[in-house]
C-alpha positions in Angstrom: 52.1 -22.0 11.5 49.6 -21.5 8.7 49.0 -24.8 6.8 47.2 -25.2 3.5 45.0 -28.2 2.9 46.6 -30.0 -0.1 43.1 -31.1 -1.3 42.3 -27.5 -2.0 45.3 -26.8 -4.1 45.1 -26.9 -7.9 48.3 -27.6 -9.7 49.7 -25.0 -12.0 49.5 -27.5 -14.8 45.7 -28.1 -14.2 45.1 -24.4 -13.9 46.8 -23.6 -17.2 44.8 -26.4 -18.9 41.5 -24.9 -17.6 42.6 -21.5 -18.9 43.4 -22.7 -22.3 40.1 -24.6 -22.6 38.2 -21.5 -21.6 40.1 -19.4 -24.1 39.5 -21.9 -26.9 35.8 -22.0 -26.1 35.6 -18.2 -26.1 37.3 -18.1 -29.5 35.0 -20.7 -31.0 32.0 -18.9 -29.6 33.2 -15.6 -31.1 33.8 -17.2 -34.5 30.4 -18.8 -34.5 28.7 -15.6 -33.4 30.5 -13.6 -36.0 29.3 -16.0 -38.7 25.8 -16.1 -37.4 25.5 -12.3 -37.2 26.7 -11.5 -40.8 24.0 -9.6 -42.6 21.6 -9.6 -39.6 19.7 -6.3 -39.3 18.5 -6.6 -35.6 19.0 -9.0 -32.8 16.3 -8.9 -30.1 17.2 -10.2 -26.6 13.9 -10.1 -24.6 15.3 -12.4 -21.9 17.4 -9.4 -20.7 14.4 -7.2 -20.2 13.0 -6.6 -16.7 9.7 -8.6 -16.5 6.7 -6.4 -15.9 5.2 -8.0 -12.8 2.7 -6.0 -10.9 0.9 -6.8 -7.6 -2.4 -8.3 -8.7 -4.9 -7.3 -6.1 -8.5 -7.8 -7.0 -11.3 -6.6 -4.7 -14.9 -6.6 -6.0 -17.0 -3.4 -5.9 -18.7 -2.9 -2.5 -22.3 -2.0 -2.0 -22.5 -0.4 -5.4 -19.3 1.7 -4.8 -16.2 1.4 -7.0 -13.4 -0.2 -5.0 -10.2 1.7 -5.5 -6.7 0.9 -4.3 -4.8 4.0 -3.1 -1.6 5.3 -1.6 -1.9 8.7 -0.1 1.7 9.2 1.1 4.5 9.2 -1.4 7.7 11.3 -1.8 9.8 12.2 -4.8 13.1 14.0 -5.4 11.3 17.3 -4.8 11.7 16.5 -1.1 13.7 13.6 0.3 12.6 10.9 -2.1 14.9 9.1 -4.6 12.5 8.8 -7.6 11.3 11.4 -10.1 7.5 12.2 -10.0 6.8 10.5 -13.4 8.4 7.3 -12.3 6.4 7.3 -9.0 3.2 7.2 -11.1 4.5 4.3 -13.2 5.4 2.5 -10.0 1.8 3.0 -8.8 0.6 1.5 -12.1 2.8 -1.5 -11.6 1.4 -2.0 -8.1 -2.1 -2.1 -9.5 -3.1 1.2 -7.8 -6.0 3.3 -8.9 -4.9 6.4 -7.0 -1.7 8.0 -5.8 -1.1 11.2 -4.0 2.2 13.2 -4.3 2.9 14.4 -0.8 6.4 15.9 -0.7 7.5 17.6 2.5 6.8 21.3 2.6 9.7 22.3 4.8 12.2 19.6 4.2 13.9 19.7 0.8 17.5 18.3 1.2 18.3 18.2 -2.5 19.8 21.6 -3.0 19.3 21.5 -6.8 15.5 21.3 -6.2 14.3 24.8 -5.3 11.3 25.1 -7.6 7.6 25.7 -6.9 6.1 23.3 -4.4 3.6 22.2 -7.0 6.2 21.1 -9.5 6.3 17.4 -8.4 2.5 17.1 -8.8 2.5 19.0 -12.1 5.1 16.5 -13.5 3.3 13.5 -12.1 0.0 14.7 -13.5 1.4 14.4 -17.1 1.5 10.6 -16.7 -2.0 10.3 -15.3 -3.8 9.4 -18.6 -1.2 7.0 -20.0 -0.8 5.2 -16.6 -4.5 5.1 -15.8 -3.6 6.2 -12.2 -5.5 9.1 -10.7 -2.8 11.6 -9.4 -3.8 13.8 -6.4 -2.0 16.9 -5.3 -0.8 16.8 -1.7 1.9 18.0 0.7 3.3 16.9 4.1 3.4 19.6 6.8 6.5 18.3 8.6 6.9 19.3 12.3 8.0 17.8 15.5 5.7 16.2 18.0 3.2 17.0 19.6 1.6 18.0 16.3 3.9 15.7 14.2 3.5 15.3 10.5 0.2 16.1 8.7 -0.7 15.3 5.1 -3.0 17.7 3.2 -4.7 16.1 0.2 -6.6 17.6 -2.8 -4.6 20.9 -2.7 -4.9 23.6 -5.4 -1.6 25.2 -4.3 1.0 23.8 -1.9 2.9 27.0 -1.5 0.7 28.7 1.1 1.5 25.8 3.5 5.1 27.0 3.8 4.5 29.2 6.9 6.0 29.2 10.3 2.9 28.2 12.2 1.7 24.6 11.4 -1.8 25.4 12.5 -1.9 28.2 10.0 -0.5 25.8 7.4 -3.5 23.5 8.1 -5.9 26.4 7.9 -4.4 27.4 4.5 -4.9 23.9 3.3 -8.5 23.7 4.6 -9.3 26.9 2.7 -8.6 24.9 -0.4 -11.0 22.2 0.6 -8.2 19.8 1.7 -8.6 16.5 3.4 -6.3 16.4 6.4 -4.6 13.2 7.5 -2.6 12.8 10.8 0.5 10.8 9.6 2.3 7.9 11.4 1.2 8.8 15.0 3.6 6.2 16.5 6.7 7.7 14.8 9.5 8.6 15.6 9.4 7.7 19.3 7.3 4.5 19.2 4.4 6.1 21.2 1.1 6.7 19.5 0.0 9.4 21.9 -2.9 11.6 20.9 -2.1 15.1 22.2 -4.3 18.0 23.0 -3.5 19.7 19.7 -4.9 16.6 17.9 -8.1 16.5 20.0 -8.6 20.2 19.4 -8.1 19.8 15.6 -10.5 16.8 15.5 -13.1 18.7 17.5 -12.8 21.6 15.0 -13.1 19.1 12.1 -9.6 20.0 11.0 -8.3 16.4 11.1 -10.3 13.9 9.0 -8.2 10.7 8.9 -5.4 8.9 10.6 -2.6 6.9 9.0 -2.8 3.7 10.9 -0.2 1.9 8.7 3.0 3.6 7.5 5.7 1.7 5.6 6.6 -1.3 7.7 4.7 -0.5 10.9 1.2 0.0 12.2 -0.2 1.6 15.3 -2.9 -0.5 17.1 -3.6 2.2 19.8 -4.4 4.7 17.0 -7.1 2.3 15.7 -9.1 3.5 18.7 -8.9 7.1 17.6 -10.6 6.4 14.3 -13.3 4.4 16.0 -13.8 6.9 18.9 -13.7 10.1 16.8 -15.2 8.8 13.6 -12.1 9.4 11.5 -11.2 7.8 8.3 -9.0 4.7 8.5 -5.9 5.0 6.2 -2.7 3.0 5.4 0.1 4.2 3.1 3.7 3.4 2.2 5.4 6.8 2.9 7.6 5.7 0.0 11.0 7.3 -0.4 13.1 4.7 -2.3 12.3 2.5 -5.3 9.2 0.5 -4.6 10.5 -2.9 -5.9 13.7 -2.4 -3.8 11.6 -1.6 -0.7 8.8 -4.1 -0.6 8.3 -7.9 -1.3 5.9 -7.7 -4.1 5.3 -11.5 -4.0 3.4 -10.9 -0.8 1.4 -7.8 -1.7 3.0 -6.3 1.3 2.9 -2.6 0.4 0.2 -1.0 2.5 -2.7 0.6 0.7 -6.0 2.4 1.6 -9.0 0.6 0.0 -11.6 3.3 -0.8 -15.2 2.8 -1.7 -16.1 5.6 -4.1 -19.2 6.6 -6.0 -17.1 7.0 -9.1 -13.5 6.4 -10.2 -12.5 10.1 -10.3 -10.6 12.4 -8.0 -13.9 13.9 -6.9 -15.2 10.4 -6.1 -12.1 9.6 -4.0 -12.4 12.9 -2.1 -16.1 12.4 -1.3 -15.4 8.8 -0.1 -12.6 9.9 2.2 -14.6 12.6 3.8 -17.5 10.1 4.2 -15.1 7.6 5.9 -15.6 4.8 3.3 -12.2 3.1 3.6 -10.2 0.1 4.9 -6.5 0.1 5.5 -4.7 -3.0 4.1 -1.2 -4.2 5.1 -0.4 -7.7 3.9 -3.3 -9.8 5.1 -4.3 -7.3 7.9 -7.5 -5.3 7.3 -8.3 -2.3 9.5 -11.5 -0.4 9.4 -14.9 0.4 10.9 -17.3 -2.4 11.6 -19.6 -1.2 8.8 -16.8 -1.0 6.2 -15.2 -4.3 7.1 -18.5 -6.1 7.0 -19.4 -4.6 3.6 -15.9 -5.6 2.3 -16.3 -9.2 3.6 -19.8 -9.6 2.1 -18.6 -8.3 -1.2 -15.6 -10.7 -1.3 -17.1 -13.8 0.2 -20.2 -15.6 -1.2 -21.6 -18.6 0.5 -23.9 -21.5 0.0 -25.5 -23.8 2.6 -24.6 -27.3 1.5 -26.3 -29.3 4.2 -28.2 -28.8 7.5 -28.0 -31.5 10.2 -29.9 -30.2 13.2 -27.8 -27.3 14.6 -24.8 -28.1 12.3 -24.6 -26.4 8.9 -22.1 -27.2 6.2 -21.2 -24.0 4.3 -19.3 -23.6 1.1 -17.5 -20.2 0.9 -16.1 -18.7 -2.4 -13.6 -15.9 -2.1 -14.1 -13.6 -5.1 -11.1 -11.5 -4.2 -7.4 -11.9 -3.8 -7.6 -10.9 -0.1 -7.1 -13.5 2.6 -9.7 -14.0 5.4 -8.9 -15.9 8.6 -12.1 -16.9 10.3 -12.0 -18.2 13.9 -14.8 -20.4 15.3 -14.2 -21.8 18.8 -10.5 -22.5 18.7 -10.3 -23.5 15.0 -9.0 -21.3 12.3 -10.5 -21.4 8.8 -8.2 -19.6 6.3 -9.8 -18.6 3.0 -7.1 -17.6 0.6 -7.7 -15.4 -2.4 -9.7 -16.9 -5.2 -10.2 -20.1 -3.0 -13.3 -22.2 -2.3 -13.6 -23.9 1.1 -16.2 -25.9 3.0 -16.5 -26.0 6.8 -19.1 -26.9 9.4 -20.6 -24.3 11.8 -23.3 -24.3 14.4 -26.2 -22.0 13.9 -25.5 -20.3 17.2 -21.8 -19.8 16.3 -20.2 -16.4 16.0 -17.5 -16.2 13.3 -14.6 -13.8 14.2 -12.5 -12.5 11.3 -9.1 -12.8 13.0 -7.2 -10.7 10.5 -9.5 -7.7 10.8 -9.4 -4.9 13.4 -11.8 -2.2 14.3 -10.0 -1.1 17.5 -6.9 -2.6 19.1 -9.1 -5.2 20.9 -12.2 -5.6 18.7 -12.5 -7.5 15.4 -15.3 -8.1 12.9 -17.7 -10.7 14.3 -20.6 -12.2 12.3 -23.5 -14.4 13.6 -23.8 -17.6 11.6 -27.6 -17.3 11.9 -27.4 -14.1 9.8 -26.0 -16.1 6.9 -29.2 -18.2 6.4 
């Protein structure tokens, strides 16, 4: 038999009393509001406005290059995305990005009401470029099954010629326009990051220039090796389909980006840098890049001062001039240098400092000799 706990019951009398009190309070509030609003022209309610809170990511310029924060894989309603192109650009501005590429699927366009020219999304996004201060790049995603998988073509002049049956022909049509070709999410959709013969052939022919090592909420350690072995550009992107703030935790700067070291903050500067391989993929606190680029980034972000020398032991003060985090391992001790932080720690002159949150390949990280700091 179902029994009701008498302590949870509210008597009808008490319930009616609460209702009357609530009604009386509402009437009083309404009267007061009416009296206060009489003759008022405008009432502003700023507390109801969505606060403008972007992801503040500061990285100093590196070796004389402009450090640019980029996302080279984004979708809109012109393929299977849920956001109009103009709002994608405003999202990028809120994220603190310098560069965003519009890369809608060439073949997959599930929204039946969208059947326009394949450049339309880029053309609309481009109208927001000046007011948002985000460089907007024209791109497209060639969308096929493995083994070739998905391929992004960036810096296109016209996306329509990529809509052909043969994906290799689509890549050639993009290359004729001077496109940068990126192999997308090699570990998706079957959780194996296999490099197939078609990829090796394209790399040998210089028809693949970069690999997307981070995509959305996953990354592909085995694919780090492909960038290192074949001299390809390290890249990380969101592959964003939904609304950014409903997709990522912005309090943790978790949305992946590609950090690019460009000669100038222009589309041409970004393109030159990607072809030259000057980039680092960032995902949360994880930094993935070539040894040269990771070392240049670390040197630009971290300044140091030798505070004391006691034989073979050196006390070093390190100032992090960026918002990036660096985890430095010495022996079995971890020194975490948070963004904008200053720390002191002791090292031996013969120590090697391993940057534990950096990766060059799946089993190698940035290592610096302490002696080189003197």
